[in-house]
C-alpha positions in Angstrom: 21.2 14.7 -3.6 25.0 13.8 -4.3 25.6 15.7 -1.2 23.1 14.0 0.8 24.5 10.5 -0.1 28.3 11.1 0.1 28.7 11.3 4.0 27.4 8.3 4.5 29.0 5.0 4.4 25.5 3.2 3.1 22.3 4.6 1.5 19.9 1.9 2.3 16.8 2.2 0.0 13.8 0.0 0.1 12.9 -0.4 -4.0 14.7 0.2 -6.9 12.5 3.4 -7.2 13.9 4.7 -4.4 17.5 3.9 -5.4 16.9 5.3 -8.9 17.8 8.8 -8.1 20.7 7.9 -6.2 22.1 5.5 -9.0 21.2 8.4 -11.7 23.8 10.7 -9.7 26.4 8.0 -9.5 26.3 7.6 -5.7 28.3 4.2 -5.4 27.1 3.6 -1.7 23.6 2.6 -2.5 22.2 -1.0 -0.9 18.6 -2.2 -1.7 17.0 -3.8 1.3 12.8 -4.0 1.2 11.2 -3.8 4.6 9.4 -6.7 6.1 5.7 -7.2 7.0 4.3 -9.1 10.3 2.9 -12.3 8.5 1.2 -13.5 11.8 -0.7 -10.6 12.6 -1.4 -9.5 9.0 -3.0 -12.6 7.8 -6.0 -13.7 5.9 -6.6 -15.0 9.2 -7.0 -11.6 10.9 -10.9 -11.9 11.1 -13.3 -9.8 9.5 -15.3 -7.0 9.9 -16.7 -6.8 6.6 -20.4 -6.6 7.9 -20.1 -3.2 9.5 -19.4 -1.7 6.4 -20.8 -3.7 3.3 -24.2 -5.6 2.6 -24.2 -8.6 0.6 -22.8 -8.4 -2.9 -21.5 -5.0 -2.2 -17.9 -4.6 -2.9 -15.9 -3.6 -0.1 -12.7 -1.2 -0.6 -10.3 0.2 1.7 -8.0 2.7 2.0 -5.3 3.1 4.4 -3.0 6.2 4.9 -2.6 9.5 6.0 -5.0 11.9 4.6 -2.2 14.4 3.6 -2.0 16.0 0.1 1.2 14.0 -1.4 -0.7 10.9 -0.4 -3.5 11.9 -3.2 -6.3 10.5 -1.0 -8.9 12.3 -3.2 -8.0 9.7 -6.0 -9.4 6.8 -4.1 -12.8 8.9 -3.9 -12.3 9.4 -7.5 -12.1 6.0 -8.3 -15.1 5.2 -6.1 -17.2 7.6 -8.1 -16.3 5.8 -11.1 -17.0 2.5 -10.0 -20.2 3.5 -8.8 -21.6 5.8 -12.4 -20.5 2.3 -13.9 -23.1 0.6 -11.9 -20.5 -1.3 -9.5 -22.3 -1.4 -6.0 -18.8 -0.6 -4.2 -18.3 1.4 -0.8 -15.2 2.7 0.7 -13.5 2.6 4.1 -10.7 5.3 4.9 -8.5 4.6 7.5 -6.4 7.2 8.5 -6.3 10.9 10.0 -5.0 14.1 8.4 -5.0 18.0 7.1 -7.3 16.7 4.2 -9.9 14.7 6.3 -12.4 17.4 6.4 -12.4 18.5 2.8 -12.9 14.7 2.0 -15.7 13.9 4.2 -17.4 17.1 2.6 -16.7 16.1 -1.2 -18.1 12.6 -0.3 -21.3 13.8 1.2 -21.8 16.3 -1.9 -21.2 13.4 -4.1 -23.4 11.2 -1.9 -20.5 8.7 -2.2 -20.9 5.6 0.5 -17.4 6.7 2.5 -17.0 5.5 5.8 -14.3 7.3 7.4 -13.0 4.9 10.2 -9.9 7.4 11.5 -6.5 6.3 12.9 -6.9 2.8 13.9 -4.4 2.3 17.0 -4.4 -1.6 17.5 -2.7 -3.6 14.7 -5.0 -6.8 14.8 -8.0 -4.0 14.3 -5.9 -2.4 11.0 -5.5 -6.5 10.2 -8.9 -7.2 10.4 -10.1 -4.4 8.2 -7.7 -5.2 5.8 -8.6 -8.9 5.6 -12.3 -7.8 4.9 -11.8 -6.0 2.1 -12.3 -6.9 -1.8 -9.3 -4.8 -2.7 -6.9 -1.9 -1.0 -6.3 1.2 -3.1 -3.0 3.1 -2.6 -3.0 5.7 -4.8 0.1 7.9 -3.6 2.4 8.4 -6.3 5.4 9.6 -4.1 5.4 6.3 -2.1 9.1 4.8 -1.8 7.9 1.4 -0.6 4.3 1.0 0.6 4.2 -0.6 3.8 0.1 -0.2 4.2 -0.4 -1.9 1.0 2.5 -4.8 1.9 0.0 -5.5 4.9 -2.9 -5.8 2.7 -1.2 -8.5 0.4 0.0 -10.1 3.8 -4.0 -10.2 4.7 -5.0 -11.8 1.1 -6.3 -8.4 -0.5 -4.8 -7.3 -3.6 -4.1 -3.9 -3.8 -4.5 -1.1 -6.7 -1.4 1.4 -6.7 -0.7 4.0 -8.5 2.0 3.2 -11.5 3.9 6.5 -10.6 5.6 5.3 -7.1 7.6 2.4 -6.0 4.4 0.4 -5.6 4.4 -1.6 -8.4 7.5 -3.0 -7.8 6.4 -4.4 -4.3 2.9 -5.4 -5.5 3.9 -7.1 -8.8 1.1 -9.6 -10.4 -0.4 -9.5 -6.9 -2.9 -6.4 -7.8 -2.7 -4.0 -10.5 -0.8 -0.4 -11.3 -3.2 2.6 -13.0 -1.5 5.9 -13.9 -3.3 9.3 -13.1 -6.0 10.3 -10.8 -8.6 7.5 -11.3 -7.6 3.8 -10.4 -11.0 2.5 -11.4 -9.8 0.3 -14.2 -7.1 -1.2 -12.0 -10.3 -2.3 -9.5 -12.3 -3.7 -12.2 -9.2 -5.6 -13.4 -8.4 -7.0 -10.3 -12.1 -7.9 -9.7 -12.3 -9.9 -12.9 -9.8 -12.3 -11.3 -11.6 -15.4 -9.3 -11.7 -14.2 -5.7 -9.6 -17.6 -4.3 -7.2 -17.0 -7.0 -6.3 -13.0 -6.1 -6.4 -13.7 -2.6 -4.0 -16.3 -3.0 -1.9 -14.7 -4.9 -1.5 -11.5 -2.5 -0.7 -13.8 0.4 2.5 -15.3 -1.4 3.6 -12.1 -2.5 3.7 -10.9 0.8 5.4 -13.9 2.0 8.5 -12.7 -0.1 8.6 -9.6 2.5 9.0 -11.6 5.7 10.6 -9.6 8.4 13.6 -12.3 8.7 14.8 -11.4 5.3 14.7 -7.7 6.0 16.5 -8.1 9.3 19.2 -10.2 7.5 19.3 -7.6 4.4 19.8 -4.5 7.2 22.2 -6.4 9.3 24.4 -7.6 6.3 24.4 -3.3 5.1 25.4 -2.6 8.5 27.9 -5.6 8.9 29.6 -4.2 5.9 30.2 -0.6 7.2 31.5 -2.2 10.2 34.2 -4.1 8.3 35.3 -0.9 6.3 35.8 0.6 9.8 37.6 -2.2 11.1 39.6 -2.1 7.7 
């Protein structure tokens, strides 16, 4: 790790979680600059396609991400199964593709879980409409160093339940819930217990702390520091 960091003038990390390993080994060239989100495209006004996936009185969950082993997408299915077993009328939409797609599809079918695999959504407006339509987004991956999909959900006014083992608790803050382990159902229930207007407003307010203007200025400042060192 130290050999990875030392050849560079700056190592830019988007979260404290991502920077922790560099700091643990004493790397002195780490700069923290969070990413940003398109607050215009991803907004509570993105439109709704809720009726495609959930009926009246049902809870709509969304999982957005690559369906690969390190992302732990099976945790979202486990969460849905727990909620259904407890009597909650929850449904799940999975947006994304990856090598685990077929396996997850078979698992959902065997368990009789109401899961819609929407595949990869190429249009950002389509993704924003899905995120804005959901009650809760799930980001279960334990190795996320930032979690842009979760931030996009927050910008759409949708709270996010995340893995406590990742950088996402740092990004989501009080606008969602973080849960350790394989089953995030407790976090979903905690979020749903909050009044809907309040939880949606909190999600959007959190996302507004991560605008792209602030991110761009941070990256340019880090680059400028390197240029000044070269000039010196």
